[in-house]
C-alpha atoms as an extended CHARMM CRD file, in Angstrom:
* protein
*
       106  EXT
         1         1  MET       CA            -41.4460000000       77.2130000000       -0.1110000000  PROA      1               0.0000000000
         2         2  THR       CA            -40.5870000000       80.5610000000       -0.1520000000  PROA      2               0.0000000000
         3         3  GLU       CA            -37.5190000000       78.9620000000        2.5960000000  PROA      3               0.0000000000
         4         4  ALA       CA            -35.9410000000       77.1630000000        0.5660000000  PROA      4               0.0000000000
         5         5  VAL       CA            -35.9060000000       79.6260000000       -2.5680000000  PROA      5               0.0000000000
         6         6  ALA       CA            -34.6680000000       81.8320000000       -0.6920000000  PROA      6               0.0000000000
         7         7  HSD       CA            -31.6960000000       79.3040000000        0.5680000000  PROA      7               0.0000000000
         8         8  LEU       CA            -31.5910000000       78.7640000000       -2.6540000000  PROA      8               0.0000000000
         9         9  GLY       CA            -30.4320000000       82.1160000000       -3.4090000000  PROA      9               0.0000000000
        10        10  HSD       CA            -33.7460000000       84.1600000000       -4.5620000000  PROA      10              0.0000000000
        11        11  GLU       CA            -35.1690000000       86.5190000000       -3.4430000000  PROA      11              0.0000000000
        12        12  VAL       CA            -38.5380000000       85.4890000000       -3.0990000000  PROA      12              0.0000000000
        13        13  ILE       CA            -42.2870000000       87.8320000000       -2.5320000000  PROA      13              0.0000000000
        14        14  GLU       CA            -44.5440000000       85.8090000000       -0.5860000000  PROA      14              0.0000000000
        15        15  CYS       CA            -48.1980000000       86.5880000000       -1.3520000000  PROA      15              0.0000000000
        16        16  ALA       CA            -51.4620000000       84.7400000000        1.1120000000  PROA      16              0.0000000000
        17        17  ASN       CA            -53.5820000000       83.7830000000       -1.8420000000  PROA      17              0.0000000000
        18        18  ALA       CA            -54.0840000000       84.5290000000       -5.7170000000  PROA      18              0.0000000000
        19        19  ASP       CA            -55.3370000000       87.8660000000       -5.5410000000  PROA      19              0.0000000000
        20        20  ASP       CA            -51.9640000000       88.9880000000       -3.4300000000  PROA      20              0.0000000000
        21        21  ALA       CA            -50.4020000000       87.1810000000       -5.7900000000  PROA      21              0.0000000000
        22        22  LEU       CA            -52.0500000000       89.1170000000       -9.3210000000  PROA      22              0.0000000000
        23        23  GLN       CA            -51.2910000000       92.1400000000       -7.3170000000  PROA      23              0.0000000000
        24        24  GLU       CA            -48.1260000000       91.7610000000       -7.2460000000  PROA      24              0.0000000000
        25        25  LEU       CA            -47.6640000000       91.5510000000      -10.6080000000  PROA      25              0.0000000000
        26        26  GLN       CA            -49.2790000000       94.3580000000      -10.8880000000  PROA      26              0.0000000000
        27        27  GLY       CA            -47.0580000000       96.0650000000       -8.6110000000  PROA      27              0.0000000000
        28        28  HSD       CA            -43.7850000000       94.2090000000      -10.1030000000  PROA      28              0.0000000000
        29        29  HSD       CA            -42.9320000000       93.6510000000      -13.6140000000  PROA      29              0.0000000000
        30        30  ARG       CA            -39.9930000000       92.8290000000      -12.8820000000  PROA      30              0.0000000000
        31        31  LEU       CA            -40.6230000000       89.0930000000      -11.4460000000  PROA      31              0.0000000000
        32        32  ALA       CA            -38.5830000000       86.8030000000      -12.8440000000  PROA      32              0.0000000000
        33        33  LEU       CA            -40.9580000000       83.9500000000      -11.9370000000  PROA      33              0.0000000000
        34        34  VAL       CA            -44.4180000000       82.2130000000      -10.0530000000  PROA      34              0.0000000000
        35        35  ILE       CA            -44.8350000000       79.2090000000       -7.7260000000  PROA      35              0.0000000000
        36        36  THR       CA            -48.3670000000       78.6800000000       -7.3380000000  PROA      36              0.0000000000
        37        37  ASP       CA            -49.6640000000       75.1860000000       -5.3730000000  PROA      37              0.0000000000
        38        38  VAL       CA            -52.2650000000       74.1110000000       -6.6080000000  PROA      38              0.0000000000
        39        39  ARG       CA            -54.6320000000       74.6330000000       -3.4570000000  PROA      39              0.0000000000
        40        40  MET       CA            -54.3620000000       78.0360000000       -1.6540000000  PROA      40              0.0000000000
        41        41  PRO       CA            -56.5700000000       79.9540000000        0.5960000000  PROA      41              0.0000000000
        42        42  GLY       CA            -59.1680000000       82.5350000000       -1.6860000000  PROA      42              0.0000000000
        43        43  HSD       CA            -61.4110000000       82.4510000000       -4.7070000000  PROA      43              0.0000000000
        44        44  MET       CA            -59.0060000000       81.2810000000       -7.1890000000  PROA      44              0.0000000000
        45        45  ASP       CA            -56.5860000000       78.2220000000       -6.8790000000  PROA      45              0.0000000000
        46        46  GLY       CA            -52.9770000000       78.1420000000       -8.0850000000  PROA      46              0.0000000000
        47        47  ILE       CA            -54.4530000000       76.0130000000      -11.9510000000  PROA      47              0.0000000000
        48        48  ASP       CA            -56.9620000000       78.8710000000      -11.6290000000  PROA      48              0.0000000000
        49        49  LEU       CA            -53.5740000000       81.4410000000      -10.8020000000  PROA      49              0.0000000000
        50        50  ALA       CA            -51.3650000000       80.2670000000      -13.3460000000  PROA      50              0.0000000000
        51        51  LYS       CA            -54.2640000000       80.4720000000      -16.3320000000  PROA      51              0.0000000000
        52        52  ALA       CA            -53.7730000000       84.4140000000      -15.3120000000  PROA      52              0.0000000000
        53        53  ILE       CA            -50.6900000000       84.8450000000      -15.8300000000  PROA      53              0.0000000000
        54        54  TRP       CA            -50.5710000000       82.7830000000      -18.5510000000  PROA      54              0.0000000000
        55        55  ALA       CA            -53.0060000000       85.2980000000      -20.4660000000  PROA      55              0.0000000000
        56        56  GLY       CA            -51.6420000000       88.1650000000      -18.6280000000  PROA      56              0.0000000000
        57        57  TYR       CA            -47.9680000000       87.4410000000      -18.8830000000  PROA      57              0.0000000000
        58        58  PRO       CA            -47.1520000000       84.9850000000      -20.5510000000  PROA      58              0.0000000000
        59        59  GLN       CA            -43.8470000000       85.0050000000      -21.1120000000  PROA      59              0.0000000000
        60        60  LEU       CA            -43.5560000000       84.5910000000      -17.2280000000  PROA      60              0.0000000000
        61        61  PRO       CA            -42.2290000000       81.7030000000      -15.8980000000  PROA      61              0.0000000000
        62        62  VAL       CA            -44.4240000000       79.4300000000      -13.1300000000  PROA      62              0.0000000000
        63        63  ILE       CA            -43.6590000000       76.3780000000      -12.0020000000  PROA      63              0.0000000000
        64        64  VAL       CA            -46.9780000000       74.5130000000      -10.1580000000  PROA      64              0.0000000000
        65        65  VAL       CA            -46.8100000000       72.4220000000       -7.6120000000  PROA      65              0.0000000000
        66        66  SER       CA            -48.9750000000       70.5020000000       -5.9750000000  PROA      66              0.0000000000
        67        67  GLY       CA            -48.8960000000       66.8570000000       -3.1810000000  PROA      67              0.0000000000
        68        68  HSD       CA            -53.2700000000       66.1460000000       -4.3920000000  PROA      68              0.0000000000
        69        69  THR       CA            -53.0850000000       66.9860000000       -8.3570000000  PROA      69              0.0000000000
        70        70  VAL       CA            -50.5310000000       66.1420000000      -11.2140000000  PROA      70              0.0000000000
        71        71  PRO       CA            -51.8510000000       68.2200000000      -15.0240000000  PROA      71              0.0000000000
        72        72  ALA       CA            -53.3180000000       66.2770000000      -17.7840000000  PROA      72              0.0000000000
        73        73  PRO       CA            -50.0010000000       66.1420000000      -20.2140000000  PROA      73              0.0000000000
        74        74  GLY       CA            -49.9570000000       68.8340000000      -22.4970000000  PROA      74              0.0000000000
        75        75  PHE       CA            -51.8200000000       71.2300000000      -19.8240000000  PROA      75              0.0000000000
        76        76  LEU       CA            -48.5310000000       73.4610000000      -18.8100000000  PROA      76              0.0000000000
        77        77  PRO       CA            -47.5240000000       76.0330000000      -21.4280000000  PROA      77              0.0000000000
        78        78  GLU       CA            -43.5110000000       75.3350000000      -22.5270000000  PROA      78              0.0000000000
        79        79  ASN       CA            -42.4060000000       78.1350000000      -19.5540000000  PROA      79              0.0000000000
        80        80  ALA       CA            -45.2850000000       76.5750000000      -16.4060000000  PROA      80              0.0000000000
        81        81  ARG       CA            -43.0970000000       72.9060000000      -14.4140000000  PROA      81              0.0000000000
        82        82  PHE       CA            -45.2510000000       71.4320000000      -11.7780000000  PROA      82              0.0000000000
        83        83  ILE       CA            -43.8850000000       69.8930000000       -9.3960000000  PROA      83              0.0000000000
        84        84  ARG       CA            -45.8710000000       67.2430000000       -6.6780000000  PROA      84              0.0000000000
        85        85  LYS       CA            -44.9350000000       67.1330000000       -3.1060000000  PROA      85              0.0000000000
        86        86  PRO       CA            -43.2710000000       66.6890000000       -1.2320000000  PROA      86              0.0000000000
        87        87  CYS       CA            -40.2700000000       67.4150000000       -3.4550000000  PROA      87              0.0000000000
        88        88  THR       CA            -36.3070000000       67.6630000000       -3.0890000000  PROA      88              0.0000000000
        89        89  LEU       CA            -34.1880000000       71.3140000000       -2.7470000000  PROA      89              0.0000000000
        90        90  ASP       CA            -32.6900000000       69.5850000000       -5.8810000000  PROA      90              0.0000000000
        91        91  LYS       CA            -35.3800000000       69.3540000000       -7.8750000000  PROA      91              0.0000000000
        92        92  LEU       CA            -36.9770000000       72.6160000000       -6.8500000000  PROA      92              0.0000000000
        93        93  GLY       CA            -33.3730000000       74.6130000000       -7.7480000000  PROA      93              0.0000000000
        94        94  ARG       CA            -32.8080000000       72.5620000000      -10.8800000000  PROA      94              0.0000000000
        95        95  THR       CA            -36.5360000000       73.2270000000      -12.2110000000  PROA      95              0.0000000000
        96        96  ILE       CA            -36.0760000000       77.4320000000      -11.1500000000  PROA      96              0.0000000000
        97        97  ASN       CA            -32.8810000000       76.8160000000      -12.6550000000  PROA      97              0.0000000000
        98        98  GLU       CA            -34.4840000000       75.1770000000      -16.0490000000  PROA      98              0.0000000000
        99        99  LEU       CA            -36.8610000000       78.3040000000      -16.8340000000  PROA      99              0.0000000000
       100       100  LEU       CA            -34.9770000000       81.2140000000      -15.5920000000  PROA      100             0.0000000000
       101       101  HSD       CA            -32.2470000000       79.6700000000      -18.9020000000  PROA      101             0.0000000000
       102       102  ILE       CA            -35.3360000000       79.8500000000      -20.5490000000  PROA      102             0.0000000000
       103       103  GLN       CA            -36.9140000000       83.0720000000      -19.5560000000  PROA      103             0.0000000000
       104       104  GLN       CA            -33.7110000000       84.7990000000      -20.9170000000  PROA      104             0.0000000000
       105       105  SER       CA            -32.8520000000       82.3990000000      -24.0230000000  PROA      105             0.0000000000
       106       106  GLY       CA            -36.3620000000       83.4000000000      -25.1510000000  PROA      106             0.0000000000
């Protein structure tokens, strides 16, 4: 995912787990978007991370990806999207651009 997002022309900060991601958020208030996998190491999964972001940084767009889990309809806020893995580079790029456009418009 890191390579794909970088290939699309975006700067990437890669985190090993949700705790690292939350630390990055606290240190870099200028992050434009978070992409998280539902399954990740540590005591929080990607859904827990997304919920923490929505609670603490509600304007920050989030892309949740998974090859195993699909969120229930209405679970994601307006500035979040779900992508089923495996996904194409085109689908990833369109979703990133859509969320960044929503963020800039809001």
